[in-house]
N, C-alpha and C positions, 0 to 999 in steps of 0.2 A: 312728205312729212308735215306739210302745212295742214292737211286734213286731220292728222292725229292731234296736233297742237290745238287747233281751234275747236275740235269737237268734244273735248273733255275738260273737266275741272283741272286747274293747273296749280301746282306748288312750285315756286321758283326759287332757285339758289343761284345768285350771281356771285362769282368769286374771281378775283384777279385785279390787276391794276386798272382795268376798265370796268370794274364791277358796278360802280354807282351809275356811270353813264349808260351801260348796257341795261341795267335794271330800269332806269328812268325811261329809256326808249321803249323797252318791251312792255312795261306796264301802262304806257300811254296809248297802246292799241285798245280801243274801246270795246271791241267785240270779244276779247279774250275773257274767259271765266277764271280769273285768278283768285284762288282761295287764300293764299298766303305767299309772302315773298320776303326774302332776306338778301342783303347785299353785303359782301365781305371784301373789304379793300383797304387801301392806305389812306384814302381821302374821299370825302363825300362829293356830291355833285349838286349844283344849285337847283336843278330841276327834279331831284329825287323826291317823290311824293312821300307824305307822312305815312302812307299805308305800307311802305317798304321798311322793314326792320333793318336799320343800319348797324353793322358791326365793324368797328375799326380794328385792324389787325396789324401784323408786323411783317416787314420785308427789308432786306433779303433773308434774314434769319427768323424763324418762328419764335414766338414767346407764349406766355400763358394765354394771351388773347387769341392766338392762333389755335391753341388747343381747345379753348372754349368755342371758337367758331367751328372747328371741325366737329365737335360733339353736337353743336346746334344743327349743323347741316345733316348729320347722321340721324338725328331725332326727326327732322322734317322728312327725310327719305322714308323712314320707318312708319311715318304717319299716313303715307299715301296709300289709298285703297286701290283695289284692282281695276276699277273703272276710271281711274284718274291718271294724271301724268305728272312726273317730276321733270321740270325743265332746268337744265344746268347751263347757265350763261357763263362761259369760261374764257378767261384771258390770261396773259402772261403774269407770272408772280403768284399764281394760285397755290403752287406747291408749298410756299412758306406761309401764306396767309391762312390756309386751312390745314391744320395738322392735328391728327389724333393718333398718337403712337400705339402700336400693338402692345399687348400685354407682355411684360418681361423687360421692357426698357422704359426709361423716363423721357420726358421731352428734352431734358438737358442732354441725354445720350444722343438723341436724334439731331439736336442742334450741333453738337460737337462733331458728329459724323459728317454732317453737311459741310461744316467749316473746314475740316481736315481735307475733304475731297476737293473743295473749291480752291483752297490754297495750294493743292497739289496739281492744279490745272485740269480738273475733270470737266469734260464737256457736259452739255445739258442732258444728253442721252444716258450717260453713265450716272449722273446725279439722280435722274428720275427713275432709273432702274432700281436704285437703292431706296429712294423715297417710297416707291410703290410698295416695296416689300416690308417697310417699317411702319406702314400706315393702315388704319382702319377704314379710310375713305378713298385712298388713291388706288390705282390699278384696277378700276372697275368696281371697287368695293362699295362706293356710295350708291351707284346704280343698282348693284346687287341687293342692297338693303331695301329696295323699293319693289313692292309686288305689282305696281302699275307699270305704265310705260315710262321709260327714262329717255329723255331727248336732250342731247348736248349740242349747243350752238357755240362754236369757238372762234375767237380771234387768235390767230396763230403767231406766236413769237418764236417758233421752232423752225429751223431750216428743214424743208421737206414737208412741212405741215403734218407731221405725224401726230395723230390724235392720241396715241398712247403716251406721247411725250409732253403735250400741252397740259400744263398743270398736273403732270403725272397721271393723266388719264382717269379721273374719277368716274367717268361715265361710260368707259369702253373696256372690253376685255383686254387682258394683258398677256402677250405672248412671251414675255421674258420669264425666267425661272429664278428660284433661289440660287442656283449655281451661277447664273449670269450676274446676279447682284453680289454674290460673294466674290466673284472674280473682279468686279468693279472696285470694291473696297480694298482688295489686295493691290490692285494697280495704282489706285490713288490714295495713298496714305499708309497702306500696309499695316504694320504693327502699331502705328500711332492711334488706331481706333481703340475705343474702350473695350475691355474684356467682355462686358455684358453684350455689347453689340456683336462682337465676334462669335460669342456663344449662340446668339439668336440665329446668325447665318449658318453656323454649323448644324444647329437643330433643323433649320429649314432644308438644308441640303440633304440631311439624313432622313427627311420625310417625317420628322416628329412635329412639324408645324404645317398647317394647310397653306398651299400656295395661293396666289391671287387667281381670280376666276379667268379661265382661258377662253379663247374663241370657241363657241359652241356650247359653253356652259349654260345650263338651263336657267340660271338666275339672271342671265343677260340676254335671254331670247327676245325680250321686248325692248332692248336698248337700241337707240338710233343716234347717230352723231354726224355732224357736218361742220366744215370750216367755212365761215362766212366772211373772213377778212385775213389778209396775210401781207408779207413783204412785197408781193407783186403789186398790190394796190398802192402801197407806199411809194414804190418806184414810179408807178404811173402818175401818181399825184405830183411827184417831184418833176417828172418829165414835162407835164403840162405847165407847171409853174415856170420852168426854165425856158420852154418854148415861148411863153407869154413875154418873157424878158428879152427875147431875141436870140437865144442860144441855139445852135445846131446841136441836138441832143442825141446821145447814144446810150442805150441801156446795156449793161453787162449782165447777162442773164444768170450766169453761174453764181451760186451762193459763196460769199466770202467767209471762210471758216479757217480754224487753226489758231495758233498763238499769235496775238495781235502784232507784236513787234517783229515777228519772223516772217509773216506773210505780207506785210505792208509794201516792201520794195517790189516784189513780183507784181502786186496789184498795180502800183504806179506805172511800171514798165508796160503792162498790158493796157492800162487805160490810155496812156500816151499813144501806143500803137493804134488803138481803135480810132483815134481822131487825128492821126498824123497828117492825113491829106484832106481832112474835113474843113469846110468853111469856118471862119472865125467870126464871133466868139464860139467856142465849143464847150460842151458839157458832157461828162461821162458820169453815169449814175449806177451804183451797185448797192447790194444789200446782203445781209447775212448776220452771223453772230460769231465773233471771235472769242478767244479765251485769254486769260492772263495767268501766268504762273507766278504766284506771290512768294517772293523771297525777301522782300524788304518790308519796311514798316511805314512807308509813305502813304500819300493820298492820291488816288487816281482811279482809273477804270480802263476798260479795253479800248474805248474810242480815243481817249487821250493818249494811250500808249501807241495806238495805231498811227496817229498823225505825228507824234513825237519821233517815232522811228523814221519818218520821212523828212524831218526838218532839214537835215544836212543835204539830202538829195534834191530837195526843192530849190536850193540855192542855184542850181544849174538849169532850172526850167524857167525861162523868161516869162514874165507876166502871167503867172499861174498861181492857183491856190487849191488846197485840198481841205475838205472838212469831213469829219466822221462824227456822227451823233447817234445817241440812243433814242429811238422813237418814243419811248416813255418819258423822256426828258431828264432821266437820271443815269449817269454813267458811273457804275461802281460806287466807291466811297466818296466821290468828289462832290456830289450835290449839284453838278452841272450836267448838261446833255452830252458834251463833247468838246472838241476844239478845232482850231484852224491853223494850218501852216501855209506859208506862201513864199514867194521868191525872196522876200526881205526878212524872213524870220530869223535867220542866223545872224544877220547884220544887227538887227534890233536886240537880239539876245546878247551879243557882244557888248553893245552900248550899256545894257542893263547889268552887266557883270555876271551873267549866268554861266554856270558850268556847262560842259558839253552834254548833249542829250543822253549819252550813254550813262552818265552819272545818275540821272533821274530815272532812267529805265531800270538800272540795277537796283535802285532803292524803291521801285514802284511808286515814285513820287512825281508823276507827270504833272499833277496840278501845280506844283511849285515852280515848274518851268513856264507854264502858260499864264498863270495869274499875273505876274509882273508885266507881261506883254499885252494884257487885255485881249487875249486871243481865245478865251473860253466862250463856249456857246451856252447861254443861259436861256432855257425855254420854260422852266417850271414843269410841273406834271401835266401831261398832255391828255390824260383819260384814254390812252390806248397803249399798246405795246406790240409791235410787229418786228422786233429785232432792231438792227442798226442800218443806217444809210451812210454810204460813202459817196462823196461828190468831188470830181475834178473839174475845175474851170480853167480854161486857157483863153486869153484874149488875143 
């Protein structure tokens, strides 16, 4: 792939939470022949050169800026000649940051569809299946608009590093169908979705609308894609840091998925088993991406709910602590990266006059539990996104 990239004039679209940092790094390579570059993200980067067009957009839900960004990226792809390359620097969050709805629905329709699905507990694969079919740029359609070579370099926030799911796959063929997308909206939200959206899916299933380009489609014959960073690198970085601090460290390789408050206890039991006979201090590291089923109106996120579900159980684990954080530095609606629970959490919660954890979990208001205890993890935006990290420390 490096021969293709360095041998042709390049047009660069960086999109996602790491867009500015990726664009800054890519454009700093002096021997690349970059004709134009845009970066679409939530915040810029100090080293982003003036030659890169910066487009600030919206996450986790798209807005008018997202639509403008999607149309700008599409226009760039269409401007690439056959002897040139479109380079897509992709990272988590791209689905919301770059949105161009297909004809027949509005951006508001697409936003509402996404919200209904997220509030119904949809996982990233279901969300992206629907997003791909409602977009002019996702599901391979951005690369298909380019007559030159399309090259995707992705930092993965998706369990399994599925290039079709990262940013809803703007640079790769889509093997999901209108029927798959229609089944996803029925499962997550059902009749709560707008009539216009349901009509679009009915037309797609009936064959009245073109599907996304599939593997083998001629428009993507020149498309290439590769994952250049993922949760595996995040766990390895955490392992090195823990080892430097003197911890005997064990990595839990299986991805942590499912509804946060429901999978947390099984995770804790397994993590403790892994270091039951290990030297102390011990550290267990895992990663993945859980979900939250929103039934309340509080403030929180999947990482905060994960650790809150463990607060009462940690009372019986001497000299131990658990943290769960979003590697992008933002957990759901909370504005923080995640939280920490330890052996003393419930004692301190009682002194602070807090209600039982179940109250805050039911209200999806985990932030209100952790804030008075000063057990929130505040990182700020990290210029990357490779899912979530969970850590158990036992002294």
